[in-house]
N, C-alpha and C positions, 0 to 999 in steps of 0.2 A: 390790543391796546386797552380795551375796556377791562379785561381781566387783570392786566398789570395795574391799572388804577385801583381796582377793587382790592388786589393783594396789598398795595401800598397803604390803602385806607385801613385794612385789617391790621397791618403791622403797627400803624400809628395808634389804633385803638388798643392793641395788646400792650404797647408801651405805656399808654395812659392808664390802663387798668393796673399794670404792675406798679406804677407810681402811686395810684390810689391805695393799693394794698399795702405798700410800704408806709404810706402816711397813716393808715389805720393801725398799723402795728408799731408805730413810733412809741418811744418810752413815755412814762407818766408825765414828764415835763411838758410834752406837747399836748397831752390831754388836759393838763391844768391850764394851758393857754387858750384852749378852745372856747370856754365861756367868754373870755375877753373879746375874742374875735366876733362873737355874735351879740355883743352888748347892746347894739343898736336895734336888735330885733325883739319885738315884744313876745311875751309868752304865748299869746294867741297865734303867733306866726310860726312857732316852733313846730317842727314838722316831721319829716321823714328821715330816714337814715342818710339821705343825701344832703341834708342841711338846709335846703331851700324851704320855702313855705309849702304848706299842703296844697294851696291853690296853684302854685307854680308847677309842682310835681304832677298834679292832676291835669293841668293844661298841656304840659309837654307829653304826658302819656296819651292824651286824646289826639294831639297833633301828629304824633308818630304813628298812631293806628289809623287815623282817618285822612290825613292830608299828605302823607308821603307820596311823592310822585305826581301830584297835581301840578298843572302848569301855572306859571306866573301870569297874572292878568291884572293890569292896573285898575284899581278900584274894586277888585273882586273880593268876595268874602265867602265863597263856597268852591268846592272842587270843580263844579261846572258853572261858569267858564274858567275859573281859576282864582287864585288868591294873590293879593298884593301883601306886602309885609305886615301892615297894620290890620288888614282883613283877616290874615291867618291868626295873628295874636288875639284879635277880638273873638274870633270863632273858637279858638282853643280855650281861652279863659271862660267864655260864655258856656260852651257845651261841657267842658271838662270840669270846671270849678263853680259854675253858676255866678261868675262875676263878669258882667257885661261892660267892657271897656269901650271907649269911643273908637270909631274907625278913622283915626288920624293920629299920626305920631305926635303932632304938636298938641292935640287935645289930650292924648294919653299923659303927657308930661305934667299936666295940671290936674290929673285925676286923683282924688283922695285915696284910692286903693293902692297907688304906687308910693313906695317909700324908698328914698335914695339910700344906696349903700356904696361903700368904696368898691372899686373894681376888684380889688384883691379879696374881697369877701363874697364875691358872686358865687352862687351855688346853682345846682340843677333847678331849672324852672324860673330863674330870675330873668328879667328882661334886660337885654343888652342893646343900648342905643348907639348907633353909629352916627355921630353928629346929632341933629334933631330930626333928620328926615328919614331914618331907616331904623327898624327894630327887629330883633330876633330873640329867640328863647335859648338861654344857656343850657348846655348839656353837662354830663359828668366828664366828658372827654376833654382833655387839655386843649384850651384855645379853640373850641369848636362850638358852634351854635346851630340851631335848627330854625329854618325860616323860608320865606319866599324871597328869593334873591334878586332876580332881574329878568327882563324880557328874554324869552327863548329858553328859560331854565325851568326845571321842575323843583318843587319844594323839597327840602331835605336838609342834609347837614353840610356845613362848610367850615373850613379851618381858617382862622385869622391869618393874615399875612402882614408883611411890613407896610403895605399900603392900605390894608383893610383890617381894621381892628376897632372894637367898641370904645366909645369915649365916656360912657356913663352906664351905671347898672342900677336897676330898681327891683325891689322885692314887692310882690303883689300879695296883699291880704285884705 
């Protein structure tokens, strides 16, 4: 059963990668529209080939290397005893990008390092808020985030669903 779930996740990732390649190979008209899509992003936040901020990409890289598979623990901010959602984001941005965010989703929303962006412009490394009480880091995969999800689960990737999807996106720089 586990191998079937892994195979399904790989198929979804392959389809998302194919869509990303198709988007990158789109005609010049799409390339001309790209600067307008990032008009709200300052030049200091311009980043990597994935379109998010350098800080966001560095944070997601750190989280994927150091936090994958750690257990969820309410109030946690390290692999032992575990991470909660904001503790993982705080540690990822602190260790990966040198930007220390508060250990509370409510406090994060008022932090000057976070800059609101439309959900349609969210890129790899951007923060995805589910209401105001849960936060995860966006990935390059279609409708997939990385985070500490809930009790009894390990940190990792999760796909949005009809009852579980982000309501706000923020870029960190």
